[in-house]
N, C-alpha and C positions, 0 to 999 in steps of 0.2 A: 380445731387445729391440734394436732398431736405435737408435743414438744420433744419427746424422746421415746425410745423403745429399748427394752432390756431383754436379753436372751439368756437363758440358763445354759451353762456349758459344764461338762464333766471335768475337763482339764483346761484350766484357764490359760496356761502357757501355750499349749497346743492351739487353742482357739485364737489366742492373740496373734500368733504367727500367721495363721490362716487369714484372719480378718485384716491384719496389717497389709498383707499383699492384695487381697481381694478388694477391700474398700479403698485402698490406695489407687486402684485403677479408675475409680469414679470420683477422686478428689478428696476423700476422707483421710484423716491422719489420726494417729493415737494422740489424744490430747490430755488424758488424765489416767493415772494409774494409782489404784489403792490396793490394799492387801487381797481383797476378794472380788474386785471389779475393775474393769478397764473401759474407758469411754473414748469413742471415736467420733469425729465430726469434721465439718468444714470450718466453722467459726466457733462452735462450742460443742461439748459432748452431747450428741443426739442419738448415738447408737452404743448401747452398753452391753458388755458381757459380764455375767455374774456367775461366779464359781458355785456350782451345785454338784458336789461329789456324789450325791445320792442318785444322780441320773444314770450312773453306770457307764461302762466303757464301750458298750455296743450301741451304735447309733440306731435310733428308731424314728419313726415319723412322729414328731412332737405335736403336730397340728399347727405349729407356728408358721406364719407367712409374713415376711417383711419385704417391702419394696423401697429401694433407694433410687433417687433421681440422678441420672447421668446427663451431662451436657450434650453428648454426641452419640451417634450410633457406634463410632469407633471405641468410645469409652465403654459402652455396653458389651461390645465384642471382647475388649480387654478384660472386663470383669469376668465374663464367662470363661475365657481362656485361662486366666490366672486362677480362678476357683478350681478348675479341673486339674491344673498342674499342681495345685496345693492339696489335692486329695478329695475335693468336692465331687459330687455326682451330678451329671446333667439331668435337669428336670424340664428342659425346653431350650433348644438352641437359639441363638440370637436371630431375630427376624421380626418382621411386621406381623402383628396379630390382626387379621382382617376383620374379626368380630368386634374389634375396638375402634373407636374413632380417633382422629388426630394423628394418624400415622404412628400408632402405638408400637414402638420398636422395643422389644424386651428380650431378656434372657433369664432363665431360671436355673438355680442350682440348689442342691441339698448340701448343707455344711457337714462338718465332721460329727456333729451331734444330732443330726436329723432335722434341723431347722431348714425351712424352704425360704431361700433368699432370691429376690428378683432385682434386676436393674432395668430401668426404663428411661427412654427419651421419647420425645414427640417430634416426628419429622415434618409435621405441618402445624400451622399456627392455631388451629382450633383445638389442640390438645392442651 
């Protein structure tokens, strides 16, 4: 069981604005702020942003993939829509992924630093 995830970001303030909007769409809130890190979560900080100025200003594919659980398909849609409005890049529009079981309904975006973020919900009980 994973307790939390941390992502490196080049500009902490810019990333915080992006994630406050995007993660807010799936029920996360900014719960903790420190000088070089910010924690988001539903009940406790489980999604952290860490300032890494050495990453540079140009986003690249970091190889990172993080998936957050959403309660509904509408929340997945809102996650995707909000991410694109905040400057994220579409990596897969919201929809059912037929190669997955349980009515796997997901959307994928690339954040401002090149991290690939997914939101998922399950439309049937076997997920």
